[in-house]
BALOTOR-729750 format. One record per residue: residue in three letters; x, y, z of N, C-alpha, C in turn. Coordinates in pm, 1 decimal, m for minus. Layout:
BALOTOR-729750
NUDO_ALA_X_Y_Z_X_Y_Z_X_Y_Z
...
END
This chain:
BALOTOR-729750
NUDO_UNK_85.0_m119.4_0.0_0.0_0.0_0.0_88.6_124.4_0.0
NUDO_UNK_61.0_215.2_m89.9_137.3_339.5_m98.6_54.6_451.5_m35.3
NUDO_UNK_116.0_521.6_58.6_45.8_623.0_138.6_112.0_758.4_120.4
NUDO_UNK_30.6_858.9_91.8_74.0_998.2_96.3_21.3_1056.3_225.8
NUDO_UNK_111.2_1099.1_314.5_71.4_1145.8_447.0_102.2_1294.6_463.8
NUDO_UNK_12.9_1364.3_534.6_24.8_1507.6_558.1_19.7_1536.1_707.4
NUDO_UNK_104.0_1630.0_754.5_104.2_1670.9_895.0_112.1_1823.1_903.1
NUDO_UNK_5.1_1885.7_954.0_3.5_2031.3_968.5_m66.6_2071.9_1097.5
NUDO_UNK_m57.3_1986.9_1199.9_m133.0_2008.2_1323.1_m70.3_2110.0_1417.3
NUDO_UNK_56.8_2147.1_1394.0_125.7_2240.6_1483.5_212.0_2334.2_1399.8
NUDO_UNK_319.3_2387.6_1456.9_400.1_2487.3_1386.9_473.1_2428.6_1267.0
NUDO_UNK_521.2_2304.6_1279.7_591.5_2239.6_1168.2_491.3_2180.3_1069.9
NUDO_UNK_538.0_2164.1_947.4_454.4_2110.0_840.8_536.3_2006.1_764.6
NUDO_UNK_474.8_1892.9_728.6_550.8_1790.6_657.3_460.1_1704.6_570.8
NUDO_UNK_522.5_1638.8_475.1_454.3_1543.3_387.7_547.7_1424.6_369.6
NUDO_UNK_490.6_1305.1_358.7_571.3_1185.0_341.8_504.0_1091.4_242.6
NUDO_UNK_586.0_1014.0_173.3_538.5_911.7_81.7_598.3_778.9_126.7
NUDO_UNK_512.1_679.0_150.5_556.9_549.6_201.8_495.6_436.3_119.9
NUDO_UNK_568.6_328.2_111.5_518.1_209.3_44.1_540.4_87.5_131.9
NUDO_UNK_432.1_20.8_171.9_437.9_m101.5_252.1_529.5_m86.4_373.4
NUDO_UNK_513.6_23.5_443.7_588.7_45.6_566.0_725.4_108.3_548.8
NUDO_UNK_771.1_124.1_426.2_903.6_182.5_400.3_888.2_328.1_356.7
NUDO_UNK_969.5_414.6_414.4_966.3_556.1_378.9_1037.0_578.2_246.2
NUDO_UNK_965.6_634.8_149.4_1023.2_668.0_19.5_1082.7_809.2_23.0
NUDO_UNK_1004.8_903.1_77.5_1050.4_1042.0_83.4_972.3_1116.1_189.6
NUDO_UNK_1035.1_1217.8_245.6_966.7_1305.7_339.3_1018.4_1447.9_321.3
NUDO_UNK_926.5_1543.4_325.5_961.3_1684.1_318.7_911.0_1750.9_445.6
NUDO_UNK_999.1_1828.6_511.0_967.2_1887.5_641.3_1003.6_2035.3_639.5
NUDO_UNK_917.2_2116.6_699.5_944.1_2259.9_703.8_892.5_2317.8_834.8
NUDO_UNK_976.4_2394.6_901.4_936.8_2461.7_1025.6_986.1_2606.3_1018.1
NUDO_UNK_939.3_2675.8_917.3_990.8_2808.2_883.4_905.7_2922.5_937.2
NUDO_UNK_788.6_2890.7_991.3_699.5_2995.6_1038.3_601.1_3043.1_933.1
NUDO_UNK_615.4_2997.6_809.5_519.0_3033.1_704.7_389.1_2956.8_727.6
NUDO_UNK_278.4_3010.7_679.5_149.4_2945.7_698.2_142.8_2816.0_617.5
NUDO_UNK_76.6_2716.3_673.4_66.6_2587.2_606.5_m12.7_2595.8_475.3
NUDO_UNK_m104.0_2691.7_467.5_m178.9_2708.5_343.2_m86.2_2748.9_228.6
NUDO_UNK_27.0_2805.8_263.0_125.0_2847.7_162.0_226.5_2738.1_129.8
NUDO_UNK_254.7_2650.3_227.0_365.3_2555.2_210.5_324.2_2411.7_180.5
NUDO_UNK_207.2_2367.0_228.1_177.4_2223.2_225.2_163.2_2166.6_84.0
NUDO_UNK_79.1_2227.7_1.6_58.8_2173.8_m133.9_185.9_2180.4_m219.1
NUDO_UNK_259.5_2292.7_m220.6_386.3_2292.3_m294.9_483.3_2186.0_m244.0
NUDO_UNK_483.7_2161.4_m114.8_569.1_2058.0_m57.3_532.8_1920.6_m112.9
NUDO_UNK_403.5_1891.2_m118.5_355.8_1763.1_m173.1_391.5_1751.5_m320.9
NUDO_UNK_365.5_1857.4_m395.1_392.0_1855.9_m539.5_539.8_1833.3_m568.8
NUDO_UNK_627.1_1907.2_m498.0_772.1_1892.5_m519.6_819.6_1752.9_m481.1
NUDO_UNK_768.7_1700.4_m370.6_812.5_1568.7_m324.6_775.2_1459.7_m424.8
NUDO_UNK_650.8_1462.0_m472.1_607.4_1361.5_m568.6_686.4_1372.8_m698.9
NUDO_UNK_704.5_1495.4_m744.8_776.5_1514.8_m870.9_921.6_1468.6_m859.2
NUDO_UNK_986.1_1499.9_m745.7_1125.2_1460.8_m728.0_1142.8_1309.8_m713.2
NUDO_UNK_1035.9_1241.7_m672.8_1039.9_1095.5_m660.4_996.5_1025.5_m789.1
NUDO_UNK_954.1_1102.7_m887.9_901.7_1042.0_m1009.7_768.7_973.5_m987.7
NUDO_UNK_692.5_1021.7_m889.6_563.4_962.9_m855.5_451.0_1057.2_m896.0
NUDO_UNK_329.6_1000.0_m903.6_210.9_1079.3_m934.7_101.1_1044.7_m835.0
NUDO_UNK_8.4_1136.2_m816.9_m100.4_1114.2_m722.2_m182.3_991.0_m759.5
NUDO_UNK_m195.2_962.9_m887.5_m272.2_846.2_m931.5_m214.0_715.6_m877.5
NUDO_UNK_m83.8_713.4_m851.6_m20.7_591.7_m802.9_m29.8_572.2_m653.1
NUDO_UNK_m88.9_669.2_m582.1_m104.3_661.1_m436.7_m234.2_587.3_m404.4
NUDO_UNK_m230.7_502.5_m302.2_m350.1_426.4_m262.9_m433.5_497.4_m157.1
NUDO_UNK_m369.2_568.6_m65.6_m438.7_630.9_47.7_m379.6_769.4_73.2
NUDO_UNK_m466.6_865.8_104.7_m424.2_997.9_150.0_m446.1_1003.3_300.2
NUDO_UNK_m338.4_1015.1_376.4_m347.5_1018.7_522.5_m320.4_1159.5_573.3
NUDO_UNK_m382.0_1193.1_686.2_m362.4_1326.0_743.8_m373.1_1318.2_895.5
NUDO_UNK_m296.2_1402.3_963.4_m312.2_1418.6_1107.7_m441.3_1495.8_1130.5
NUDO_UNK_m546.3_1425.8_1174.9_m680.2_1483.8_1180.4_m710.1_1553.2_1312.4
NUDO_UNK_m622.1_1541.2_1410.9_m642.8_1609.5_1536.9_m613.8_1518.6_1654.4
NUDO_UNK_m594.7_1584.0_1768.6_m611.0_1726.7_1797.8_m491.4_1808.7_1749.9
NUDO_UNK_m501.7_1940.7_1770.7_m394.4_2029.8_1730.4_m445.1_2170.2_1706.4
NUDO_UNK_m364.5_2248.4_1636.1_m402.8_2384.1_1599.6_m528.1_2380.7_1513.0
NUDO_UNK_m628.6_2460.4_1548.4_m753.0_2459.0_1472.5_m728.9_2495.4_1326.8
NUDO_UNK_m649.3_2598.5_1303.7_m621.0_2639.2_1166.1_m540.0_2532.6_1093.6
NUDO_UNK_m436.4_2480.3_1160.1_m353.8_2377.7_1097.5_m432.3_2253.1_1061.9
NUDO_UNK_m521.9_2210.3_1150.5_m602.6_2091.4_1122.4_m695.9_2114.4_1004.6
NUDO_UNK_m754.0_2232.6_997.6_m844.9_2261.5_885.5_m768.5_2262.2_753.7
NUDO_UNK_m648.0_2318.6_753.4_m567.3_2320.6_631.0_m530.4_2178.5_590.0
NUDO_UNK_m485.3_2097.3_685.0_m449.0_1959.9_653.3_m566.0_1878.1_603.4
NUDO_UNK_m680.1_1889.2_671.5_m797.6_1811.1_632.6_m849.9_1854.2_496.4
NUDO_UNK_m855.7_1985.2_471.5_m907.7_2031.3_342.6_m812.8_1992.6_228.6
NUDO_UNK_m681.9_1995.4_254.3_m585.6_1953.8_152.8_m600.6_1805.2_122.5
NUDO_UNK_m610.8_1723.9_227.2_m628.2_1579.7_208.0_m758.4_1548.9_134.9
NUDO_UNK_m865.9_1616.2_171.7_m995.4_1594.1_105.6_m987.4_1629.5_m42.3
NUDO_UNK_m924.7_1744.8_m72.1_m915.0_1787.0_m211.3_m834.1_1689.7_m295.2
NUDO_UNK_m719.4_1644.2_m242.0_m636.7_1548.3_m315.4_m709.1_1415.5_m333.6
NUDO_UNK_m773.6_1368.6_m227.0_m841.2_1238.5_m233.0_m961.7_1242.4_m325.3
NUDO_UNK_m1038.8_1350.1_m320.0_m1156.0_1362.0_m405.0_m1115.3_1364.4_m552.8
NUDO_UNK_m1014.6_1443.1_m582.3_m972.0_1455.9_m721.7_m919.9_1324.2_m778.4
NUDO_UNK_m852.7_1245.0_m692.3_m792.1_1120.0_m739.2_m877.7_997.6_m710.6
NUDO_UNK_m990.7_1016.0_m642.6_m1076.7_902.6_m609.5_m1013.3_807.1_m510.5
NUDO_UNK_m941.6_860.8_m412.0_m869.9_778.2_m314.6_m936.4_787.6_m177.3
NUDO_UNK_m925.2_683.1_m95.0_m974.9_690.3_42.5_m879.7_770.5_130.3
NUDO_UNK_m930.3_814.5_244.0_m851.6_892.8_338.9_m830.2_814.3_468.4
NUDO_UNK_m718.6_842.2_533.6_m689.9_787.4_665.6_m685.3_903.3_763.9
NUDO_UNK_m792.2_922.4_845.8_m792.3_1030.1_945.5_m718.0_984.1_1070.4
NUDO_UNK_m593.2_1021.6_1083.9_m506.4_969.0_1189.4_m504.4_1060.5_1312.0
NUDO_UNK_m504.2_1000.4_1428.1_m484.9_1075.5_1551.2_m346.7_1141.6_1549.0
NUDO_UNK_m343.1_1270.7_1570.6_m214.9_1340.8_1577.1_m126.7_1283.5_1687.3
NUDO_UNK_m187.7_1253.2_1801.7_m112.0_1203.9_1916.6_m56.6_1063.9_1890.5
NUDO_UNK_m137.8_977.0_1834.4_m87.4_843.7_1800.2_23.6_852.6_1696.8
NUDO_UNK_6.7_940.4_1599.3_106.1_953.9_1492.5_242.2_994.0_1547.8
NUDO_UNK_244.8_1083.1_1648.2_373.4_1127.5_1701.6_440.3_1019.2_1787.0
NUDO_UNK_363.7_919.1_1829.1_421.2_809.8_1907.6_485.8_703.4_1820.4
NUDO_UNK_441.9_687.3_1696.6_488.9_577.5_1611.7_639.5_576.4_1587.2
NUDO_UNK_705.7_690.0_1565.4_851.3_683.3_1544.9_929.8_633.6_1665.6
NUDO_UNK_862.5_620.2_1782.4_928.2_572.0_1903.4_880.8_432.0_1942.5
NUDO_UNK_804.2_368.0_1855.6_747.9_236.9_1889.5_855.0_131.2_1912.3
NUDO_UNK_975.0_152.2_1855.8_1081.6_53.3_1870.0_1139.4_48.2_2011.2
NUDO_UNK_1108.9_146.6_2095.8_1163.0_152.2_2232.8_1076.8_65.1_2324.0
NUDO_UNK_1082.2_m62.7_2301.9_991.0_m158.1_2365.1_993.2_m147.2_2517.4
NUDO_UNK_872.7_m141.7_2573.9_857.2_m136.1_2718.9_847.7_3.6_2776.0
NUDO_UNK_884.7_104.5_2697.5_876.1_242.8_2745.7_735.3_297.2_2726.3
NUDO_UNK_698.4_394.2_2809.0_570.5_462.7_2795.1_592.5_590.3_2715.7
NUDO_UNK_520.8_605.5_2604.0_531.1_725.8_2521.2_424.2_824.4_2567.6
NUDO_UNK_469.4_939.8_2615.8_379.3_1044.3_2665.3_369.5_1150.9_2556.8
NUDO_UNK_258.9_1154.1_2487.0_239.0_1249.1_2376.4_179.6_1378.1_2432.5
NUDO_UNK_238.8_1491.7_2396.6_197.0_1618.5_2456.0_196.9_1730.0_2352.4
NUDO_UNK_85.0_1799.1_2342.0_72.6_1919.8_2260.5_17.7_2030.8_2349.0
NUDO_UNK_71.6_2149.4_2334.8_25.6_2263.7_2412.6_m112.8_2305.0_2364.6
NUDO_UNK_m213.1_2288.2_2451.8_m351.4_2321.7_2416.2_m392.8_2459.6_2467.6
NUDO_UNK_m298.2_2532.2_2529.0_m325.8_2664.1_2587.2_m425.1_2649.1_2703.5
NUDO_UNK_m462.5_2760.6_2762.0_m560.1_2762.9_2871.0_m523.3_2663.2_2980.8
NUDO_UNK_m392.5_2649.9_3008.9_m340.5_2563.1_3116.1_m371.1_2415.6_3094.2
NUDO_UNK_m382.0_2376.0_2967.4_m408.5_2236.2_2935.4_m311.3_2186.6_2828.3
NUDO_UNK_m301.3_2055.2_2817.1_m231.6_1993.4_2705.6_m322.6_1890.6_2641.4
NUDO_UNK_m300.3_1865.6_2512.2_m359.3_1749.1_2447.2_m264.1_1633.1_2473.5
NUDO_UNK_m319.4_1521.0_2515.8_m233.5_1410.9_2558.4_m294.6_1275.4_2525.7
NUDO_UNK_m206.7_1178.7_2500.6_m241.6_1036.9_2496.6_m118.5_960.8_2542.6
NUDO_UNK_m138.2_838.5_2590.1_m28.8_754.5_2638.1_m27.1_623.6_2560.4
NUDO_UNK_95.2_577.8_2526.2_110.7_453.1_2451.8_229.6_374.8_2507.5
NUDO_UNK_213.0_243.6_2522.2_325.8_156.5_2551.0_392.2_118.1_2419.9
NUDO_UNK_523.0_135.7_2412.3_597.7_94.1_2292.9_611.4_m57.8_2293.3
NUDO_UNK_574.1_m121.6_2183.8_575.9_m267.0_2175.0_663.4_m318.0_2061.5
NUDO_UNK_769.0_m246.8_2031.6_861.9_m291.7_1928.2_813.6_m257.6_1789.2
NUDO_UNK_726.5_m341.7_1735.6_671.2_m319.1_1601.7_536.9_m247.5_1605.4
NUDO_UNK_490.4_m213.4_1723.5_360.2_m149.9_1733.4_345.4_m69.0_1860.5
NUDO_UNK_223.2_m21.5_1884.6_190.0_57.9_2001.6_70.0_m4.7_2072.2
NUDO_UNK_68.2_7.8_2203.5_m47.8_m31.9_2283.7_m100.2_92.6_2354.2
NUDO_UNK_m223.2_132.1_2320.4_m277.2_255.3_2377.8_m303.1_236.3_2526.6
NUDO_UNK_m257.7_332.6_2606.9_m276.6_329.1_2751.7_m370.9_438.5_2801.3
NUDO_UNK_m402.4_537.1_2716.7_m496.5_643.6_2752.5_m550.5_703.2_2623.3
NUDO_UNK_m676.7_748.1_2623.4_m736.1_804.3_2502.0_m681.2_942.6_2470.9
NUDO_UNK_m707.4_991.5_2350.4_m678.9_1131.1_2318.0_m767.3_1218.5_2406.2
NUDO_UNK_m708.2_1318.3_2470.2_m783.7_1398.9_2564.5_m715.8_1533.4_2585.4
NUDO_UNK_m790.7_1627.7_2642.0_m735.3_1754.6_2688.0_m744.0_1755.0_2839.1
NUDO_UNK_m630.2_1776.6_2906.8_m628.9_1776.2_3052.5_m518.8_1867.8_3103.7
NUDO_UNK_m521.3_1894.8_3233.6_m421.1_1983.6_3292.1_m291.5_1907.5_3316.0
NUDO_UNK_m181.7_1980.3_3327.4_m53.8_1918.2_3358.1_m57.7_1850.1_3495.1
NUDO_UNK_m129.4_1909.5_3588.8_m140.3_1849.7_3721.9_m210.5_1713.8_3714.7
NUDO_UNK_m315.6_1705.3_3634.9_m387.4_1578.0_3619.8_m298.1_1472.6_3555.8
NUDO_UNK_m221.9_1513.1_3454.9_m132.1_1418.3_3390.2_m23.1_1371.8_3486.5
NUDO_UNK_34.1_1464.7_3562.0_138.4_1429.0_3656.7_89.9_1329.0_3760.2
NUDO_UNK_m31.7_1349.2_3810.9_m86.9_1257.0_3910.0_m103.1_1117.1_3852.6
NUDO_UNK_m136.9_1108.5_3725.9_m153.8_979.0_3660.0_m19.5_911.3_3634.1
NUDO_UNK_79.1_987.7_3587.7_208.0_929.9_3550.8_288.7_883.1_3671.2
NUDO_UNK_270.7_944.9_3785.5_349.0_910.0_3904.1_333.2_762.9_3942.4
NUDO_UNK_217.9_706.7_3912.0_189.0_569.1_3953.4_221.6_465.8_3846.9
NUDO_UNK_271.6_509.4_3732.1_301.5_415.3_3624.2_449.8_378.5_3626.1
NUDO_UNK_480.3_251.1_3600.3_619.9_206.5_3610.0_700.9_241.1_3485.5
NUDO_UNK_833.6_228.8_3496.6_922.0_236.9_3381.2_950.4_377.8_3333.6
NUDO_UNK_1022.9_384.8_3222.8_1064.8_511.7_3164.9_950.2_576.0_3087.8
NUDO_UNK_935.8_705.8_3104.5_832.9_782.6_3032.8_903.1_877.5_2936.9
NUDO_UNK_880.1_860.6_2807.4_944.8_943.2_2705.6_842.5_1042.9_2652.6
NUDO_UNK_872.2_1171.4_2667.7_777.2_1276.4_2629.7_807.7_1323.7_2488.1
NUDO_UNK_703.8_1330.1_2404.8_719.7_1365.0_2264.2_611.5_1464.4_2224.3
NUDO_UNK_639.4_1544.5_2122.7_540.8_1639.7_2072.4_584.0_1783.5_2093.8
NUDO_UNK_511.2_1876.9_2033.2_549.2_2017.5_2045.0_526.4_2071.2_2185.8
NUDO_UNK_455.0_1995.9_2270.5_437.9_2034.3_2410.5_526.1_1954.9_2504.8
NUDO_UNK_624.2_1881.5_2450.4_707.9_1794.1_2532.4_790.6_1873.2_2633.6
NUDO_UNK_852.6_1983.0_2590.1_936.6_2060.9_2680.0_853.7_2120.8_2793.0
NUDO_UNK_735.3_2172.0_2759.0_643.6_2226.9_2859.4_607.7_2119.6_2962.6
NUDO_UNK_574.9_2002.4_2913.8_537.3_1890.7_3000.4_654.8_1848.3_3089.0
NUDO_UNK_770.9_1836.4_3029.8_889.8_1793.5_3103.8_927.5_1895.4_3211.8
NUDO_UNK_925.1_2023.1_3176.1_961.2_2127.6_3272.7_867.9_2127.3_3393.9
NUDO_UNK_739.6_2097.7_3369.5_641.4_2103.7_3477.2_638.7_1978.3_3562.9
NUDO_UNK_673.8_1863.0_3505.6_648.0_1736.9_3574.7_769.7_1651.6_3606.5
NUDO_UNK_885.7_1681.9_3550.1_999.6_1590.5_3562.6_1044.5_1570.3_3707.4
NUDO_UNK_1027.0_1670.1_3793.3_1070.1_1654.5_3931.7_979.1_1562.3_4011.4
NUDO_UNK_851.6_1558.0_3974.7_757.9_1475.5_4051.2_730.7_1340.0_3986.5
NUDO_UNK_760.0_1325.1_3857.0_735.2_1199.0_3787.0_868.8_1127.6_3766.5
NUDO_UNK_887.8_1010.8_3824.8_1015.9_940.6_3809.8_1038.6_890.2_3667.9
NUDO_UNK_1166.0_889.0_3626.8_1208.5_831.3_3498.0_1142.7_898.0_3378.3
NUDO_UNK_1121.4_1028.0_3385.5_1067.9_1102.3_3270.4_1183.4_1162.0_3191.2
NUDO_UNK_1185.3_1139.1_3060.0_1290.9_1192.9_2973.8_1228.5_1251.2_2847.9
NUDO_UNK_1296.9_1346.7_2788.6_1253.0_1404.1_2661.5_1297.0_1314.9_2545.8
NUDO_UNK_1211.5_1299.3_2446.8_1251.9_1231.2_2324.6_1361.5_1312.2_2256.9
NUDO_UNK_1451.4_1247.2_2180.6_1552.4_1321.8_2106.1_1485.6_1429.0_2018.8
NUDO_UNK_1553.5_1541.3_2002.9_1493.7_1654.6_1933.8_1444.5_1618.8_1794.4
NUDO_UNK_1519.8_1534.5_1720.8_1479.2_1502.2_1583.3_1357.2_1411.0_1579.0
NUDO_UNK_1317.8_1351.4_1692.7_1197.9_1267.7_1698.6_1085.4_1333.1_1777.1
NUDO_UNK_1111.8_1452.1_1829.6_1015.5_1514.8_1920.6_902.0_1583.5_1845.9
NUDO_UNK_931.3_1640.7_1732.6_831.1_1717.8_1657.6_746.5_1625.5_1571.0
NUDO_UNK_617.7_1656.5_1562.6_527.6_1578.6_1478.8_578.9_1572.0_1334.6
NUDO_UNK_558.6_1455.3_1270.8_603.8_1441.1_1132.2_507.2_1354.0_1054.2
NUDO_UNK_507.1_1372.2_922.9_419.5_1295.0_835.0_457.0_1147.3_831.9
NUDO_UNK_582.1_1114.7_861.9_623.3_974.5_868.5_542.8_899.9_975.3
NUDO_UNK_522.4_963.6_1091.0_439.1_903.2_1194.6_294.6_888.6_1150.5
NUDO_UNK_244.4_987.2_1076.7_107.9_979.7_1023.7_94.0_860.2_929.4
NUDO_UNK_194.5_838.3_845.7_190.6_725.5_752.4_185.6_592.4_826.8
NUDO_UNK_261.1_582.0_935.6_260.6_457.5_1013.0_125.9_435.9_1081.0
NUDO_UNK_66.4_543.5_1132.3_m67.0_532.3_1190.9_m170.3_494.9_1084.9
NUDO_UNK_m152.0_546.3_963.6_m244.1_515.9_854.1_m238.7_368.2_815.4
NUDO_UNK_m120.4_308.6_822.9_m110.2_165.6_795.1_m198.9_85.3_888.8
NUDO_UNK_m196.7_122.0_1016.6_m280.5_52.5_1114.2_m428.8_74.0_1083.3
NUDO_UNK_m465.6_196.1_1045.7_m605.7_222.1_1008.9_m646.8_138.0_888.6
NUDO_UNK_m557.1_124.4_791.7_m587.2_42.2_675.2_m609.3_m102.7_711.8
NUDO_UNK_m532.4_m152.1_808.6_m544.7_m291.5_851.8_m671.8_m316.4_932.0
NUDO_UNK_m722.7_m213.8_998.9_m837.4_m230.2_1088.1_m966.7_m172.8_1031.1
NUDO_UNK_m968.3_m137.5_903.6_m1090.2_m87.5_840.6_m1124.6_55.3_875.8
NUDO_UNK_m1023.3_137.2_906.6_m1048.9_274.0_949.0_m1042.1_378.4_840.3
NUDO_UNK_m1024.8_337.1_714.3_m1021.3_434.4_605.2_m1162.2_487.2_577.0
NUDO_UNK_m1169.9_612.9_530.7_m1300.2_675.3_504.6_m1297.9_743.6_368.4
NUDO_UNK_m1415.0_763.1_306.8_m1421.8_843.6_184.2_m1384.0_988.2_213.8
NUDO_UNK_m1339.7_1059.0_111.9_m1297.9_1198.4_130.8_m1407.3_1282.9_195.2
NUDO_UNK_m1532.1_1258.2_156.9_m1642.3_1336.5_210.2_m1666.3_1318.0_358.3
NUDO_UNK_m1615.0_1208.7_416.1_m1636.2_1181.2_558.5_m1519.6_1225.8_645.9
NUDO_UNK_m1416.3_1280.0_585.7_m1300.0_1323.3_661.9_m1327.7_1456.9_730.9
NUDO_UNK_m1317.0_1459.2_862.6_m1338.2_1582.8_939.6_m1230.5_1594.5_1046.1
NUDO_UNK_m1188.2_1716.3_1080.2_m1090.9_1733.4_1189.2_m1151.0_1694.3_1323.6
NUDO_UNK_m1065.4_1653.0_1415.3_m1106.0_1617.7_1551.5_m1039.9_1718.5_1645.7
NUDO_UNK_m1119.3_1810.5_1699.7_m1063.0_1920.6_1777.1_m1050.6_1891.0_1926.8
NUDO_UNK_m1132.0_1801.7_1979.2_m1138.5_1765.6_2121.7_m1204.1_1872.5_2208.6
NUDO_UNK_m1196.5_1997.9_2169.0_m1265.5_2101.1_2245.4_m1299.5_2215.8_2150.8
NUDO_UNK_m1384.6_2307.4_2196.6_m1430.1_2416.9_2113.2_m1318.4_2516.1_2086.0
NUDO_UNK_m1325.3_2580.7_1969.6_m1230.8_2686.4_1937.4_m1261.8_2810.4_2020.7
NUDO_UNK_m1168.2_2904.9_2023.7_m1189.1_3028.5_2099.4_m1310.0_3104.5_2045.8
NUDO_UNK_m1325.9_3109.1_1914.0_m1439.6_3180.1_1855.9_m1571.7_3117.0_1898.6
NUDO_UNK_m1574.5_2983.0_1901.4_m1698.0_2915.2_1942.6_m1725.0_2935.9_2091.0
NUDO_UNK_m1619.2_2934.4_2173.5_m1638.1_2959.9_2316.3_m1691.0_3100.5_2339.6
NUDO_UNK_m1637.7_3198.1_2266.2_m1682.7_3336.3_2281.7_m1828.0_3351.8_2236.1
NUDO_UNK_m1865.0_3280.1_2128.1_m2003.9_3286.7_2080.4_m2099.4_3230.8_2185.6
NUDO_UNK_m2065.8_3115.9_2245.1_m2150.8_3056.1_2347.7_m2161.4_3145.6_2470.1
NUDO_UNK_m2049.8_3211.2_2504.6_m2052.4_3301.9_2619.1_m2144.5_3420.4_2591.5
NUDO_UNK_m2139.5_3474.2_2468.2_m2230.1_3584.7_2431.4_m2375.5_3539.8_2437.4
NUDO_UNK_m2401.0_3417.7_2389.2_m2538.3_3367.1_2390.6_m2587.9_3348.3_2533.7
NUDO_UNK_m2499.5_3296.7_2621.3_m2539.2_3279.8_2761.6_m2565.8_3415.7_2826.7
NUDO_UNK_m2480.7_3512.6_2794.0_m2497.7_3646.7_2850.8_m2628.3_3709.0_2802.5
NUDO_UNK_m2658.5_3693.2_2672.1_m2783.2_3749.0_2617.0_m2904.3_3683.2_2681.1
NUDO_UNK_m2898.1_3550.5_2697.1_m3009.3_3477.3_2758.4_m3029.9_3522.3_2902.1
NUDO_UNK_m2919.1_3539.2_2974.8_m2928.7_3582.9_3114.2_m2989.1_3722.7_3122.8
NUDO_UNK_m2945.9_3811.2_3030.5_m2996.6_3948.9_3030.5_m3145.6_3952.4_3002.5
NUDO_UNK_m3188.9_3873.3_2900.3_m3331.5_3870.5_2865.0_m3413.6_3813.9_2978.8
NUDO_UNK_m3368.4_3703.5_3038.6_m3442.7_3643.0_3149.4_m3446.8_3737.1_3268.9
NUDO_UNK_m3337.4_3811.7_3289.6_m3333.2_3907.1_3399.1_m3431.9_4021.4_3378.3
NUDO_UNK_m3442.5_4067.7_3251.2_m3537.9_4172.9_3219.8_m3680.8_4126.6_3241.9
NUDO_UNK_m3709.4_4000.9_3200.6_m3845.3_3948.0_3215.0_m3883.1_3931.5_3360.5
NUDO_UNK_m3785.0_3906.9_3447.3_m3816.6_3885.7_3588.3_m3867.3_4014.5_3655.3
NUDO_UNK_m3840.5_4129.6_3590.5_m3885.7_4257.0_3647.7_m4014.3_4306.3_3585.7
NUDO_UNK_m4068.6_4226.2_3491.5_m4193.3_4267.0_3426.5_m4310.6_4241.9_3517.6
END
């Protein structure tokens, strides 16, 4: 199975092409430019330089969330457009699971996936490394660093922190959580190679979807949606308060 994978869930952006578990090519950029400007040219250049075409790809995979709301929308819309045009299925991959896959060879270690979710929270999932695979130990979730620390303190073995929130997590918890270490810098940032590996598992378990069914997974409301709900609650309270004096 040949997979074209996209990762735009955080500050870095990448694309990878894989065949039957082997990496053919990967393009990575962490320049600060918007993903809407870099992702498609990155895919086009990578395929052209490999002598490949979109028609020869079997699956379009993408980091579907959690992550940056804008980044997830760009990645999902790019994957949908490519898949629709080529008539290919999509693999909506967990961003957190994808970042754990490059560390799956560290058998017996606990992979602590961390993304900065702002508002004193992180996006997190936990996986046991099983050599050729991963064993999920906690679902994708948004929680506080204190909640994560309380959970990790009771788990045995080495805990390897990965993701764009790894340093934040390590700085806050390393003194209270035994055997916590940072993943090497070149494996710490999310990459499309991890997305491709997660997509292989989705393909094996029947998790592929048509392009029209691909949607980002945010885990929580965006700031704009939270502000809208707050305005609606305030308006409702004001109206009910006015009626109480009638």
